[in-house]
N, C-alpha and C positions, 0 to 999 in steps of 0.2 A: 504494500500500500504506500510505503514511503516513496518508492520510485515513481509511482503514478502522480503523487502530489508534487514532486520536485520538477517534473518535466514541463509543467505550466503551458502546455499546448505548442511546444516548439516543433513537434512533428507535423502538426496541422499547418503551421506557418511555412515549414520547409516544403510540404506537399503543395501548398498553394503557389509556391514559387516554381517548383520543378514540373508539376503536371501540365501546365499550359505549354511550356517549352517542349516537353516530350510529345505532347499532342500535336504541336506544329511540325515537329520533325517527322512524326508518323504520317501526317497529311502530305508533307512535302515528298516523302518517299512514294506515297501512293500516286500523287499527281505526276511526278517525274517518271514513274513507272508507266503510267497511262500514256504519257507523251512518247516514251520509247516504244511502247506497244503500237501506237498509231503510226510512228515512223517506220517500224518494221513492216507493218501491214501495207502501207502505201508503196514501199519498196518492193514487197512481194507482188503487189498488184501490177506495178510497172514491169517487173520481170516476166510475169505471165503475159502481159500485153506484148512485150518484146518477143517472147517465145512464139506467140501467135503470128507476129509480124514477119518473122524469118521463115516460117513454114509455108513455102509456096505450094501451089496445087501440084498435082501429079506431073512429074517431068516426062514420064513415059506414056502418058495418056494421049488420046487424039486431040484433046483441047489444049490450048496454049498454056504454058507454065506462067501463072500470074500470081502476084503478091496479094495477100488479103487487103481488103479496103481499110482505111482508117476507122470507119464505123465498126468493123469487126474487131479491130484492136481495142478501141474504146469500150466496146461491149465486154471484152475479156477483162479489162481493167475494172470496170464497174461491177462485174459479177464477182470478181475476187474480193473487192472491198465490201460488197453486200454480204458475202459469206462470213466476213469477220465483223459484221454489224457496224461498219463505218459508213457515215452519211455521205453518199456519193454526190449529193447536190452541192456540197461545199468545195468540190474540186475547182481549183483556179488554174487558168491557162498560164503557162510560163510567160513571164513578162514580154519577152521578145522571141518571135519565131525566127530561128536561125536561117540564114541564107544557105540553101543547099549547095554543096560542093560536090561535083561529080567524082566518083571513085573509079580508078582504073581497074578494070576487070569486072565491074558490075554489069549485069545484063541490061540495065536501063538507066536513064538519067535520074539523078538525085531529085527527090521531091520531099517537101515538108508540108504536112496538112494538120489542121487542128479540127478535132471532132470531139464534142462533149468536153471541151477544155483540155483534152489530152493531145499533146503534140507528138506526131509520129513522123520521123524522117527516115526515108528508105534510100538504100544504095548510097550511103554517105561513108567517107573514111572515118574510122573510129580512132579515138585517142589510144595510141599504143606506144609502148616503149621499145618495141621490137626493132632491130636494125634491118629487118627485111622489108619487103614491099608492104605498103599500107594495107590494112585489113578493111574490107568493106562490110557494111552491115546496116543495122537499124538503131535508132535511138527513140526511146519513149520518155517523155518528160511532162511533168505537171507538178502543181503545188497544192498543198492542203493546209488550211489554217487549224491551229490548235490553241485553245484558250485555257489558261490556268485558272483555278479557283482556289487561291490560298488566302483566306481571310487574315486581316491584320498584318499583311506584308505588302511590299512594293510590287509583288508579282500578282496580286489579286486582279483578276479579269484582264491580264496581259495576254495578248495574242502573239503567237510566233507562227511563222510560215515554214512548214516542213516541205522540202523539195525532194521529189523522186526523179532521178535522171539515170536511166539504165541504157546501156549499150550492149548489143549482142551481134556476134558475127553472123553474116548472112549465109544461107545454104544455097549456093548457086550451082 
């Protein structure tokens, strides 16, 4: 009983100081984890779009070997994002559509098209550190906004723009 009488509520005061800080750290971990999850999801969606974009139609069939349309690529991106419950209506087009540069060895001229705010560039040289001939392929690019909700901080309602930019070698 003597120990209880001598503490005079110091544990309650310490808890009142520590618990809000611990709660804010846990909230920060949660929201930064959600931001990382969203970033991984949009990159996965861009990879799926690029995978669809490099897969041309049958080369040995009677019909000509053609690339998928930008609408098909955008549909693959949105389907992947919807599967992860990410709002596809928030997709933002990349601020500037790149000027397509023709790639040596590509079957057709380079093109860049925007469909559903997803930029798809076909038959373009890819950024490569290889000392050999440039690699031709496709790029799929878009942006996605993410908003933090961390009360009592400077990050409350701050919006960051996550960018998905994927390159994949073409199958010619």
